[in-house]
N, CA and C atoms of all chains as a GROMACS GRO file, in nm:
protein
  591
    1MET      N    1   8.261  -0.914   2.693
    1MET     CA    2   8.350  -0.936   2.578
    1MET      C    3   8.314  -0.837   2.467
    2THR      N    4   8.411  -0.766   2.420
    2THR     CA    5   8.387  -0.672   2.310
    2THR      C    6   8.425  -0.738   2.178
    3LYS      N    7   8.398  -0.667   2.069
    3LYS     CA    8   8.432  -0.721   1.938
    3LYS      C    9   8.583  -0.746   1.927
    4SER      N   10   8.664  -0.653   1.980
    4SER     CA   11   8.809  -0.673   1.970
    4SER      C   12   8.857  -0.789   2.058
    5GLU      N   13   8.790  -0.810   2.172
    5GLU     CA   14   8.826  -0.926   2.255
    5GLU      C   15   8.786  -1.057   2.187
    6LEU      N   16   8.674  -1.053   2.118
    6LEU     CA   17   8.629  -1.171   2.042
    6LEU      C   18   8.733  -1.204   1.935
    7ILE      N   19   8.779  -1.102   1.865
    7ILE     CA   20   8.881  -1.121   1.761
    7ILE      C   21   9.010  -1.178   1.823
    8GLN      N   22   9.045  -1.123   1.939
    8GLN     CA   23   9.164  -1.168   2.011
    8GLN      C   24   9.155  -1.317   2.046
    9ARG      N   25   9.042  -1.357   2.100
    9ARG     CA   26   9.024  -1.497   2.141
    9ARG      C   27   9.030  -1.591   2.021
   10LEU      N   28   8.967  -1.550   1.911
   10LEU     CA   29   8.968  -1.633   1.791
   10LEU      C   30   9.109  -1.643   1.734
   11ALA      N   31   9.182  -1.533   1.740
   11ALA     CA   32   9.319  -1.532   1.688
   11ALA      C   33   9.407  -1.626   1.769
   12GLU      N   34   9.385  -1.629   1.902
   12GLU     CA   35   9.463  -1.719   1.987
   12GLU      C   36   9.434  -1.864   1.956
   13ARG      N   37   9.310  -1.893   1.924
   13ARG     CA   38   9.272  -2.032   1.894
   13ARG      C   39   9.306  -2.074   1.752
   14ASN      N   40   9.337  -1.975   1.668
   14ASN     CA   41   9.371  -2.005   1.529
   14ASN      C   42   9.502  -1.940   1.491
   15PRO      N   43   9.612  -1.988   1.552
   15PRO     CA   44   9.742  -1.922   1.533
   15PRO      C   45   9.791  -1.922   1.388
   16HIS      N   46   9.730  -2.007   1.304
   16HIS     CA   47   9.772  -2.011   1.164
   16HIS      C   48   9.711  -1.897   1.081
   17LEU      N   49   9.618  -1.822   1.142
   17LEU     CA   50   9.554  -1.713   1.066
   17LEU      C   51   9.615  -1.578   1.102
   18TYR      N   52   9.617  -1.489   1.004
   18TYR     CA   53   9.660  -1.352   1.031
   18TYR      C   54   9.552  -1.285   1.112
   19GLN      N   55   9.593  -1.198   1.204
   19GLN     CA   56   9.498  -1.123   1.285
   19GLN      C   57   9.401  -1.045   1.194
   20ARG      N   58   9.453  -0.989   1.086
   20ARG     CA   59   9.365  -0.909   0.998
   20ARG      C   60   9.260  -0.996   0.930
   21ASP      N   61   9.293  -1.123   0.906
   21ASP     CA   62   9.192  -1.213   0.849
   21ASP      C   63   9.084  -1.247   0.951
   22VAL      N   64   9.126  -1.265   1.077
   22VAL     CA   65   9.029  -1.294   1.182
   22VAL      C   66   8.934  -1.175   1.195
   23GLU      N   67   8.991  -1.056   1.190
   23GLU     CA   68   8.910  -0.934   1.196
   23GLU      C   69   8.809  -0.930   1.084
   24LYS      N   70   8.857  -0.965   0.964
   24LYS     CA   71   8.773  -0.964   0.845
   24LYS      C   72   8.660  -1.066   0.856
   25ILE      N   73   8.690  -1.181   0.916
   25ILE     CA   74   8.590  -1.286   0.932
   25ILE      C   75   8.476  -1.236   1.022
   26VAL      N   76   8.514  -1.178   1.137
   26VAL     CA   77   8.414  -1.130   1.232
   26VAL      C   78   8.332  -1.017   1.171
   27THR      N   79   8.400  -0.923   1.106
   27THR     CA   80   8.330  -0.811   1.043
   27THR      C   81   8.235  -0.860   0.934
   28THR      N   82   8.281  -0.955   0.853
   28THR     CA   83   8.198  -1.008   0.744
   28THR      C   84   8.070  -1.071   0.798
   29ILE      N   85   8.082  -1.147   0.905
   29ILE     CA   86   7.965  -1.214   0.962
   29ILE      C   87   7.860  -1.112   1.006
   30PHE      N   88   7.903  -1.010   1.083
   30PHE     CA   89   7.805  -0.912   1.131
   30PHE      C   90   7.753  -0.823   1.018
   31ASP      N   91   7.837  -0.798   0.918
   31ASP     CA   92   7.791  -0.721   0.802
   31ASP      C   93   7.684  -0.799   0.725
   32GLU      N   94   7.706  -0.928   0.708
   32GLU     CA   95   7.608  -1.012   0.636
   32GLU      C   96   7.474  -1.013   0.708
   33ILE      N   97   7.480  -1.025   0.841
   33ILE     CA   98   7.356  -1.025   0.919
   33ILE      C   99   7.285  -0.891   0.903
   34THR      N  100   7.363  -0.783   0.911
   34THR     CA  101   7.307  -0.648   0.896
   34THR      C  102   7.243  -0.630   0.759
   35GLU      N  103   7.315  -0.674   0.654
   35GLU     CA  104   7.262  -0.661   0.518
   35GLU      C  105   7.132  -0.739   0.501
   36ALA      N  106   7.130  -0.860   0.556
   36ALA     CA  107   7.009  -0.942   0.546
   36ALA      C  108   6.891  -0.871   0.611
   37LEU      N  109   6.913  -0.817   0.731
   37LEU     CA  110   6.804  -0.747   0.801
   37LEU      C  111   6.763  -0.622   0.726
   38ALA      N  112   6.859  -0.555   0.663
   38ALA     CA  113   6.828  -0.434   0.586
   38ALA      C  114   6.740  -0.469   0.465
   39ARG      N  115   6.753  -0.592   0.413
   39ARG     CA  116   6.667  -0.636   0.301
   39ARG      C  117   6.532  -0.684   0.353
   40GLY      N  118   6.520  -0.696   0.486
   40GLY     CA  119   6.396  -0.746   0.544
   40GLY      C  120   6.399  -0.896   0.564
   41ASP      N  121   6.515  -0.956   0.538
   41ASP     CA  122   6.529  -1.101   0.553
   41ASP      C  123   6.549  -1.140   0.699
   42ARG      N  124   6.540  -1.268   0.721
   42ARG     CA  125   6.555  -1.324   0.853
   42ARG      C  126   6.688  -1.399   0.857
   43VAL      N  127   6.754  -1.402   0.970
   43VAL     CA  128   6.880  -1.476   0.981
   43VAL      C  129   6.862  -1.581   1.089
   44GLU      N  130   6.867  -1.707   1.048
   44GLU     CA  131   6.842  -1.814   1.144
   44GLU      C  132   6.967  -1.896   1.167
   45LEU      N  133   7.016  -1.891   1.289
   45LEU     CA  134   7.136  -1.966   1.325
   45LEU      C  135   7.097  -2.068   1.431
   46ARG      N  136   7.061  -2.187   1.384
   46ARG     CA  137   7.011  -2.293   1.471
   46ARG      C  138   7.100  -2.315   1.594
   47GLY      N  139   7.036  -2.322   1.708
   47GLY     CA  140   7.109  -2.347   1.832
   47GLY      C  141   7.157  -2.218   1.898
   48PHE      N  142   7.173  -2.114   1.815
   48PHE     CA  143   7.220  -1.985   1.866
   48PHE      C  144   7.103  -1.888   1.880
   49GLY      N  145   7.036  -1.864   1.768
   49GLY     CA  146   6.920  -1.775   1.772
   49GLY      C  147   6.886  -1.724   1.634
   50ALA      N  148   6.781  -1.644   1.627
   50ALA     CA  149   6.738  -1.591   1.498
   50ALA      C  150   6.717  -1.440   1.507
   51PHE      N  151   6.767  -1.371   1.407
   51PHE     CA  152   6.747  -1.227   1.396
   51PHE      C  153   6.638  -1.202   1.293
   52SER      N  154   6.550  -1.108   1.324
   52SER     CA  155   6.448  -1.072   1.226
   52SER      C  156   6.414  -0.925   1.245
   53VAL      N  157   6.333  -0.871   1.155
   53VAL     CA  158   6.289  -0.733   1.173
   53VAL      C  159   6.138  -0.732   1.194
   54LYS      N  160   6.095  -0.643   1.279
   54LYS     CA  161   5.952  -0.628   1.303
   54LYS      C  162   5.910  -0.487   1.267
   55ARG      N  163   5.795  -0.476   1.203
   55ARG     CA  164   5.747  -0.345   1.160
   55ARG      C  165   5.670  -0.275   1.270
   56ARG      N  166   5.695  -0.148   1.284
   56ARG     CA  167   5.618  -0.066   1.378
   56ARG      C  168   5.546   0.040   1.296
   57ASP      N  169   5.415   0.046   1.309
   57ASP     CA  170   5.337   0.145   1.234
   57ASP      C  171   5.369   0.288   1.276
   58ALA      N  172   5.340   0.378   1.186
   58ALA     CA  173   5.354   0.520   1.218
   58ALA      C  174   5.258   0.551   1.333
   59ARG      N  175   5.297   0.640   1.419
   59ARG     CA  176   5.210   0.673   1.532
   59ARG      C  177   5.235   0.818   1.574
   60THR      N  178   5.143   0.869   1.654
   60THR     CA  179   5.167   1.001   1.711
   60THR      C  180   5.220   0.980   1.852
   61GLY      N  181   5.341   1.023   1.872
   61GLY     CA  182   5.401   1.008   2.004
   61GLY      C  183   5.396   1.139   2.078
   62ARG      N  184   5.447   1.138   2.197
   62ARG     CA  185   5.446   1.258   2.277
   62ARG      C  186   5.582   1.276   2.340
   63ASN      N  187   5.630   1.397   2.337
   63ASN     CA  188   5.754   1.426   2.407
   63ASN      C  189   5.722   1.420   2.556
   64PRO      N  190   5.781   1.323   2.628
   64PRO     CA  191   5.742   1.304   2.767
   64PRO      C  192   5.774   1.426   2.855
   65ARG      N  193   5.868   1.505   2.811
   65ARG     CA  194   5.905   1.620   2.894
   65ARG      C  195   5.809   1.738   2.874
   66THR      N  196   5.774   1.764   2.746
   66THR     CA  197   5.693   1.882   2.718
   66THR      C  198   5.547   1.848   2.693
   67GLY      N  199   5.518   1.719   2.668
   67GLY     CA  200   5.380   1.679   2.641
   67GLY      C  201   5.338   1.710   2.499
   68GLU      N  202   5.431   1.763   2.421
   68GLU     CA  203   5.406   1.801   2.282
   68GLU      C  204   5.388   1.678   2.192
   69SER      N  205   5.295   1.683   2.096
   69SER     CA  206   5.275   1.571   2.003
   69SER      C  207   5.382   1.570   1.895
   70VAL      N  208   5.430   1.450   1.862
   70VAL     CA  209   5.525   1.438   1.752
   70VAL      C  210   5.486   1.319   1.667
   71ASP      N  211   5.499   1.335   1.536
   71ASP     CA  212   5.467   1.224   1.447
   71ASP      C  213   5.588   1.132   1.438
   72VAL      N  214   5.565   1.004   1.464
   72VAL     CA  215   5.672   0.906   1.453
   72VAL      C  216   5.642   0.824   1.327
   73ASP      N  217   5.736   0.821   1.234
   73ASP     CA  218   5.716   0.747   1.109
   73ASP      C  219   5.713   0.596   1.131
   74GLU      N  220   5.662   0.528   1.031
   74GLU     CA  221   5.668   0.382   1.030
   74GLU      C  222   5.816   0.343   1.033
   75LYS      N  223   5.849   0.238   1.107
   75LYS     CA  224   5.988   0.195   1.109
   75LYS      C  225   5.998   0.047   1.136
   76VAL      N  226   6.116  -0.008   1.120
   76VAL     CA  227   6.137  -0.148   1.155
   76VAL      C  228   6.239  -0.154   1.268
   77ILE      N  229   6.222  -0.252   1.353
   77ILE     CA  230   6.317  -0.270   1.462
   77ILE      C  231   6.374  -0.412   1.454
   78PRO      N  232   6.502  -0.426   1.486
   78PRO     CA  233   6.562  -0.560   1.485
   78PRO      C  234   6.516  -0.639   1.606
   79PHE      N  235   6.503  -0.767   1.588
   79PHE     CA  236   6.455  -0.852   1.694
   79PHE      C  237   6.540  -0.978   1.699
   80PHE      N  238   6.573  -1.024   1.818
   80PHE     CA  239   6.652  -1.146   1.833
   80PHE      C  240   6.579  -1.244   1.922
   81LYS      N  241   6.565  -1.366   1.873
   81LYS     CA  242   6.505  -1.470   1.956
   81LYS      C  243   6.613  -1.574   1.984
   82THR      N  244   6.637  -1.597   2.111
   82THR     CA  245   6.743  -1.690   2.151
   82THR      C  246   6.709  -1.832   2.107
   83GLY      N  247   6.807  -1.903   2.056
   83GLY     CA  248   6.787  -2.042   2.014
   83GLY      C  249   6.770  -2.132   2.135
   84LYS      N  250   6.706  -2.246   2.111
   84LYS     CA  251   6.673  -2.337   2.220
   84LYS      C  252   6.798  -2.384   2.295
   85GLN      N  253   6.897  -2.424   2.217
   85GLN     CA  254   7.019  -2.478   2.277
   85GLN      C  255   7.091  -2.375   2.366
   86LEU      N  256   7.101  -2.253   2.315
   86LEU     CA  257   7.168  -2.148   2.392
   86LEU      C  258   7.087  -2.112   2.516
   87ARG      N  259   6.954  -2.106   2.498
   87ARG     CA  260   6.867  -2.074   2.611
   87ARG      C  261   6.883  -2.178   2.722
   88GLU      N  262   6.890  -2.304   2.682
   88GLU     CA  263   6.907  -2.410   2.781
   88GLU      C  264   7.044  -2.402   2.847
   89ARG      N  265   7.143  -2.366   2.767
   89ARG     CA  266   7.279  -2.355   2.821
   89ARG      C  267   7.290  -2.246   2.926
   90LEU      N  268   7.218  -2.135   2.906
   90LEU     CA  269   7.223  -2.024   3.001
   90LEU      C  270   7.167  -2.068   3.136
   91ASN      N  271   7.083  -2.170   3.134
   91ASN     CA  272   7.018  -2.214   3.257
   91ASN      C  273   7.073  -2.343   3.315
   92THR      N  274   7.190  -2.383   3.270
   92THR     CA  275   7.255  -2.498   3.332
   92THR      C  276   7.385  -2.448   3.393
   93ASP      N  277   7.418  -2.498   3.510
   93ASP     CA  278   7.542  -2.455   3.573
   93ASP      C  279   7.660  -2.517   3.502
   94GLU      N  280   7.758  -2.432   3.473
   94GLU     CA  281   7.877  -2.486   3.405
   94GLU      C  282   7.997  -2.484   3.498
   95MET      N  283   5.956  -1.084  -0.102
   95MET     CA  284   5.960  -1.212  -0.030
   95MET      C  285   6.069  -1.210   0.077
   96THR      N  286   6.035  -1.256   0.194
   96THR     CA  287   6.134  -1.266   0.301
   96THR      C  288   6.211  -1.396   0.285
   97GLU      N  289   6.342  -1.383   0.279
   97GLU     CA  290   6.425  -1.502   0.267
   97GLU      C  291   6.493  -1.528   0.401
   98THR      N  292   6.543  -1.648   0.414
   98THR     CA  293   6.612  -1.681   0.539
   98THR      C  294   6.759  -1.706   0.513
   99VAL      N  295   6.842  -1.630   0.584
   99VAL     CA  296   6.986  -1.646   0.575
   99VAL      C  297   7.029  -1.741   0.686
  100THR      N  298   7.114  -1.835   0.652
  100THR     CA  299   7.161  -1.932   0.751
  100THR      C  300   7.314  -1.932   0.757
  101ARG      N  301   7.368  -2.025   0.835
  101ARG     CA  302   7.514  -2.041   0.843
  101ARG      C  303   7.578  -2.056   0.705
  102ALA      N  304   7.507  -2.122   0.615
  102ALA     CA  305   7.563  -2.147   0.481
  102ALA      C  306   7.599  -2.017   0.410
  103GLN      N  307   7.509  -1.917   0.416
  103GLN     CA  308   7.536  -1.789   0.349
  103GLN      C  309   7.646  -1.711   0.421
  104LEU      N  310   7.650  -1.722   0.553
  104LEU     CA  311   7.755  -1.652   0.628
  104LEU      C  312   7.891  -1.712   0.592
  105SER      N  313   7.896  -1.845   0.584
  105SER     CA  314   8.021  -1.913   0.548
  105SER      C  315   8.064  -1.876   0.408
  106GLU      N  316   7.967  -1.869   0.318
  106GLU     CA  317   7.996  -1.833   0.179
  106GLU      C  318   8.056  -1.693   0.172
  107ALA      N  319   8.000  -1.600   0.250
  107ALA     CA  320   8.050  -1.463   0.252
  107ALA      C  321   8.193  -1.459   0.306
  108VAL      N  322   8.220  -1.536   0.410
  108VAL     CA  323   8.356  -1.542   0.467
  108VAL      C  324   8.451  -1.602   0.362
  109TYR      N  325   8.404  -1.705   0.294
  109TYR     CA  326   8.483  -1.769   0.188
  109TYR      C  327   8.519  -1.668   0.079
  110GLN      N  328   8.421  -1.589   0.036
  110GLN     CA  329   8.443  -1.489  -0.069
  110GLN      C  330   8.536  -1.377  -0.024
  111GLU      N  331   8.517  -1.332   0.100
  111GLU     CA  332   8.591  -1.216   0.151
  111GLU      C  333   8.733  -1.246   0.194
  112VAL      N  334   8.751  -1.362   0.257
  112VAL     CA  335   8.880  -1.387   0.322
  112VAL      C  336   8.970  -1.481   0.241
  113GLY      N  337   8.909  -1.565   0.160
  113GLY     CA  338   8.991  -1.652   0.077
  113GLY      C  339   9.044  -1.776   0.147
  114LEU      N  340   8.972  -1.820   0.251
  114LEU     CA  341   9.005  -1.949   0.312
  114LEU      C  342   8.924  -2.054   0.239
  115SER      N  343   8.947  -2.182   0.270
  115SER     CA  344   8.867  -2.285   0.205
  115SER      C  345   8.723  -2.276   0.254
  116ARG      N  346   8.632  -2.339   0.181
  116ARG     CA  347   8.491  -2.337   0.222
  116ARG      C  348   8.474  -2.404   0.358
  117ASN      N  349   8.548  -2.516   0.376
  117ASN     CA  350   8.538  -2.588   0.504
  117ASN      C  351   8.584  -2.504   0.620
  118GLU      N  352   8.699  -2.441   0.601
  118GLU     CA  353   8.753  -2.360   0.710
  118GLU      C  354   8.664  -2.238   0.738
  119SER      N  355   8.607  -2.181   0.631
  119SER     CA  356   8.517  -2.067   0.648
  119SER      C  357   8.398  -2.108   0.734
  120ALA      N  358   8.343  -2.226   0.706
  120ALA     CA  359   8.229  -2.275   0.783
  120ALA      C  360   8.269  -2.298   0.929
  121ASP      N  361   8.388  -2.356   0.949
  121ASP     CA  362   8.436  -2.380   1.086
  121ASP      C  363   8.451  -2.249   1.163
  122LEU      N  364   8.499  -2.145   1.094
  122LEU     CA  365   8.521  -2.018   1.162
  122LEU      C  366   8.391  -1.948   1.198
  123VAL      N  367   8.290  -1.962   1.112
  123VAL     CA  368   8.159  -1.905   1.145
  123VAL      C  369   8.110  -1.971   1.274
  124GLU      N  370   8.128  -2.103   1.281
  124GLU     CA  371   8.087  -2.177   1.400
  124GLU      C  372   8.167  -2.132   1.522
  125SER      N  373   8.298  -2.110   1.504
  125SER     CA  374   8.382  -2.066   1.616
  125SER      C  375   8.338  -1.932   1.671
  126VAL      N  376   8.300  -1.841   1.580
  126VAL     CA  377   8.255  -1.709   1.623
  126VAL      C  378   8.130  -1.724   1.711
  127LEU      N  379   8.033  -1.805   1.664
  127LEU     CA  380   7.911  -1.825   1.741
  127LEU      C  381   7.940  -1.894   1.874
  128ASP      N  382   8.035  -1.990   1.872
  128ASP     CA  383   8.072  -2.061   1.994
  128ASP      C  384   8.135  -1.968   2.097
  129GLU      N  385   8.224  -1.881   2.051
  129GLU     CA  386   8.290  -1.787   2.144
  129GLU      C  387   8.186  -1.697   2.210
  130ILE      N  388   8.090  -1.650   2.130
  130ILE     CA  389   7.986  -1.563   2.185
  130ILE      C  390   7.901  -1.640   2.286
  131ALA      N  391   7.861  -1.762   2.248
  131ALA     CA  392   7.778  -1.844   2.338
  131ALA      C  393   7.854  -1.877   2.467
  132ASP      N  394   7.983  -1.907   2.456
  132ASP     CA  395   8.064  -1.938   2.575
  132ASP      C  396   8.068  -1.819   2.670
  133ALA      N  397   8.091  -1.700   2.613
  133ALA     CA  398   8.098  -1.579   2.696
  133ALA      C  399   7.965  -1.557   2.767
  134LEU      N  400   7.855  -1.572   2.695
  134LEU     CA  401   7.723  -1.550   2.753
  134LEU      C  402   7.692  -1.655   2.860
  135ALA      N  403   7.730  -1.781   2.832
  135ALA     CA  404   7.704  -1.888   2.928
  135ALA      C  405   7.781  -1.866   3.057
  136SER      N  406   7.896  -1.797   3.048
  136SER     CA  407   7.972  -1.770   3.170
  136SER      C  408   7.925  -1.641   3.236
  137GLY      N  409   7.817  -1.584   3.183
  137GLY     CA  410   7.758  -1.466   3.245
  137GLY      C  411   7.812  -1.334   3.194
  138ASP      N  412   7.904  -1.342   3.100
  138ASP     CA  413   7.964  -1.223   3.043
  138ASP      C  414   7.868  -1.157   2.943
  139MET      N  415   7.883  -1.027   2.925
  139MET     CA  416   7.803  -0.955   2.826
  139MET      C  417   7.887  -0.948   2.697
  140VAL      N  418   7.822  -0.948   2.584
  140VAL     CA  419   7.896  -0.941   2.458
  140VAL      C  420   7.854  -0.816   2.381
  141LYS      N  421   7.953  -0.731   2.354
  141LYS     CA  422   7.925  -0.605   2.285
  141LYS      C  423   7.994  -0.603   2.150
  142ILE      N  424   7.916  -0.597   2.044
  142ILE     CA  425   7.973  -0.591   1.910
  142ILE      C  426   7.946  -0.450   1.858
  143SER      N  427   8.050  -0.370   1.848
  143SER     CA  428   8.030  -0.230   1.810
  143SER      C  429   7.966  -0.218   1.673
  144SER      N  430   7.883  -0.123   1.655
  144SER     CA  431   7.799  -0.095   1.538
  144SER      C  432   7.704  -0.209   1.499
  145PHE      N  433   7.690  -0.308   1.588
  145PHE     CA  434   7.589  -0.412   1.565
  145PHE      C  435   7.491  -0.415   1.682
  146GLY      N  436   7.541  -0.449   1.799
  146GLY     CA  437   7.454  -0.453   1.916
  146GLY      C  438   7.519  -0.527   2.030
  147SER      N  439   7.444  -0.540   2.138
  147SER     CA  440   7.500  -0.611   2.253
  147SER      C  441   7.404  -0.719   2.302
  148PHE      N  442   7.465  -0.824   2.355
  148PHE     CA  443   7.389  -0.936   2.411
  148PHE      C  444   7.418  -0.939   2.561
  149ALA      N  445   7.314  -0.947   2.641
  149ALA     CA  446   7.335  -0.954   2.785
  149ALA      C  447   7.243  -1.060   2.845
  150VAL      N  448   7.289  -1.119   2.953
  150VAL     CA  449   7.209  -1.221   3.021
  150VAL      C  450   7.139  -1.154   3.138
  151ARG      N  451   7.009  -1.173   3.146
  151ARG     CA  452   6.933  -1.115   3.255
  151ARG      C  453   6.868  -1.225   3.339
  152SER      N  454   6.872  -1.209   3.469
  152SER     CA  455   6.808  -1.308   3.556
  152SER      C  456   6.666  -1.265   3.586
  153LYS      N  457   6.576  -1.360   3.571
  153LYS     CA  458   6.435  -1.331   3.597
  153LYS      C  459   6.394  -1.403   3.724
  154GLY      N  460   6.319  -1.337   3.807
  154GLY     CA  461   6.272  -1.399   3.930
  154GLY      C  462   6.153  -1.490   3.906
  155GLU      N  463   6.115  -1.565   4.008
  155GLU     CA  464   5.999  -1.654   3.996
  155GLU      C  465   5.871  -1.570   3.990
  156ARG      N  466   5.776  -1.614   3.910
  156ARG     CA  467   5.647  -1.548   3.909
  156ARG      C  468   5.538  -1.651   3.883
  157ILE      N  469   5.416  -1.610   3.909
  157ILE     CA  470   5.305  -1.702   3.889
  157ILE      C  471   5.250  -1.682   3.748
  158GLY      N  472   5.251  -1.789   3.673
  158GLY     CA  473   5.195  -1.784   3.539
  158GLY      C  474   5.062  -1.858   3.539
  159ARG      N  475   5.002  -1.865   3.424
  159ARG     CA  476   4.873  -1.932   3.414
  159ARG      C  477   4.869  -2.012   3.284
  160ASN      N  478   4.823  -2.131   3.293
  160ASN     CA  479   4.803  -2.210   3.173
  160ASN      C  480   4.684  -2.148   3.100
  161PRO      N  481   4.708  -2.092   2.981
  161PRO     CA  482   4.600  -2.019   2.913
  161PRO      C  483   4.482  -2.109   2.875
  162LYS      N  484   4.510  -2.236   2.863
  162LYS     CA  485   4.403  -2.327   2.822
  162LYS      C  486   4.315  -2.365   2.940
  163THR      N  487   4.378  -2.398   3.052
  163THR     CA  488   4.301  -2.447   3.166
  163THR      C  489   4.276  -2.340   3.272
  164GLY      N  490   4.351  -2.228   3.266
  164GLY     CA  491   4.335  -2.124   3.366
  164GLY      C  492   4.407  -2.155   3.496
  165GLU      N  493   4.472  -2.271   3.497
  165GLU     CA  494   4.543  -2.318   3.615
  165GLU      C  495   4.668  -2.234   3.644
  166GLU      N  496   4.692  -2.203   3.769
  166GLU     CA  497   4.811  -2.126   3.806
  166GLU      C  498   4.932  -2.218   3.817
  167VAL      N  499   5.040  -2.178   3.754
  167VAL     CA  500   5.162  -2.257   3.763
  167VAL      C  501   5.280  -2.164   3.792
  168PRO      N  502   5.370  -2.204   3.881
  168PRO     CA  503   5.484  -2.117   3.908
  168PRO      C  504   5.583  -2.120   3.791
  169ILE      N  505   5.633  -2.004   3.751
  169ILE     CA  506   5.738  -1.997   3.649
  169ILE      C  507   5.867  -1.978   3.728
  170LEU      N  508   5.955  -2.074   3.718
  170LEU     CA  509   6.077  -2.074   3.798
  170LEU      C  510   6.173  -1.963   3.757
  171PRO      N  511   6.260  -1.921   3.851
  171PRO     CA  512   6.359  -1.820   3.816
  171PRO      C  513   6.446  -1.872   3.703
  172ARG      N  514   6.480  -1.787   3.608
  172ARG     CA  515   6.560  -1.834   3.496
  172ARG      C  516   6.640  -1.719   3.436
  173LYS      N  517   6.730  -1.755   3.348
  173LYS     CA  518   6.811  -1.653   3.282
  173LYS      C  519   6.766  -1.640   3.138
  174VAL      N  520   6.758  -1.517   3.092
  174VAL     CA  521   6.720  -1.494   2.953
  174VAL      C  522   6.825  -1.406   2.886
  175LEU      N  523   6.832  -1.418   2.756
  175LEU     CA  524   6.927  -1.340   2.680
  175LEU      C  525   6.853  -1.222   2.618
  176VAL      N  526   6.907  -1.103   2.634
  176VAL     CA  527   6.846  -0.988   2.568
  176VAL      C  528   6.945  -0.927   2.470
  177PHE      N  529   6.892  -0.895   2.352
  177PHE     CA  530   6.975  -0.832   2.249
  177PHE      C  531   6.931  -0.688   2.235
  178ARG      N  532   7.027  -0.597   2.238
  178ARG     CA  533   6.997  -0.456   2.213
  178ARG      C  534   7.072  -0.413   2.088
  179ALA      N  535   6.997  -0.374   1.987
  179ALA     CA  536   7.058  -0.335   1.861
  179ALA      C  537   7.124  -0.198   1.876
  180SER      N  538   7.236  -0.179   1.809
  180SER     CA  539   7.302  -0.049   1.813
  180SER      C  540   7.228   0.048   1.723
  181HIS      N  541   7.256   0.177   1.742
  181HIS     CA  542   7.192   0.278   1.657
  181HIS      C  543   7.230   0.260   1.511
  182VAL      N  544   7.353   0.217   1.489
  182VAL     CA  545   7.401   0.194   1.351
  182VAL      C  546   7.314   0.088   1.283
  183LEU      N  547   7.289  -0.023   1.353
  183LEU     CA  548   7.206  -0.130   1.296
  183LEU      C  549   7.063  -0.081   1.273
  184LYS      N  550   7.009  -0.011   1.373
  184LYS     CA  551   6.872   0.038   1.359
  184LYS      C  552   6.856   0.132   1.240
  185SER      N  553   6.951   0.224   1.224
  185SER     CA  554   6.935   0.318   1.112
  185SER      C  555   6.961   0.249   0.979
  186ARG      N  556   7.052   0.150   0.980
  186ARG     CA  557   7.082   0.076   0.857
  186ARG      C  558   6.958   0.000   0.806
  187ILE      N  559   6.884  -0.062   0.896
  187ILE     CA  560   6.769  -0.139   0.850
  187ILE      C  561   6.650  -0.050   0.816
  188ASN      N  562   6.657   0.077   0.854
  188ASN     CA  563   6.548   0.169   0.820
  188ASN      C  564   6.575   0.255   0.698
  189GLU      N  565   6.691   0.234   0.637
  189GLU     CA  566   6.729   0.316   0.521
  189GLU      C  567   6.628   0.312   0.408
  190ARG      N  568   6.576   0.192   0.382
  190ARG     CA  569   6.484   0.182   0.268
  190ARG      C  570   6.352   0.254   0.291
  191PHE      N  571   6.318   0.281   0.418
  191PHE     CA  572   6.196   0.357   0.445
  191PHE      C  573   6.219   0.506   0.424
  192GLU      N  574   6.341   0.548   0.460
  192GLU     CA  575   6.371   0.691   0.450
  192GLU      C  576   6.363   0.744   0.308
  193ASN      N  577   6.388   0.657   0.210
  193ASN     CA  578   6.378   0.702   0.072
  193ASN      C  579   6.235   0.693   0.021
  194GLY      N  580   6.147   0.647   0.105
  194GLY     CA  581   6.006   0.638   0.068
  194GLY      C  582   5.978   0.533  -0.039
  195ALA      N  583   6.080   0.456  -0.075
  195ALA     CA  584   6.065   0.358  -0.181
  195ALA      C  585   5.994   0.232  -0.133
  196LYS      N  586   6.050   0.118  -0.161
  196LYS     CA  587   5.987  -0.010  -0.130
  196LYS      C  588   5.971  -0.031   0.021
  197GLY      N  589   5.864  -0.098   0.057
  197GLY     CA  590   5.840  -0.130   0.197
  197GLY      C  591   5.859  -0.275   0.216
   0.00000   0.00000   0.00000
């Protein structure tokens, strides 16, 4: 399912809404999550999962092809932990 | 300070942006999460452009160990969800480092 298919499905289930509003709803949700992570905040959606950022220290890496050393700056990476309810749902036959 | 964003803030943002009632905004946030969960539960992959993708991966059985007792226990085959962040999301969350400002 892509973002546009998600919008399509929501629009079908909510015929009273304009398609452009459904689009705006989906975009707003992912933008809010992105903004929160950019501030270093955590996003906790009980039953679904939690998004957070983890810090990675600066390190000296190596170009695997040439063996050359490269400095890799400190950075943060996004992390998602699946919520209990969703995790259990993935493991039950529907 | 790290703060925690929940459904309440997402609903509030939808309320501000779209102009539906607060109740309906909250219902729609829930619907979005439900649609994603339904797709994943049916084994489908979910790709949200410029955010990331969620995929279900099947893990085989392996032998684990109870760290406290050292006892070997089988870990049954199971499905796990993996999230891969898009490059857009990764670079967006690293913006504040690039300016060398606050960490």
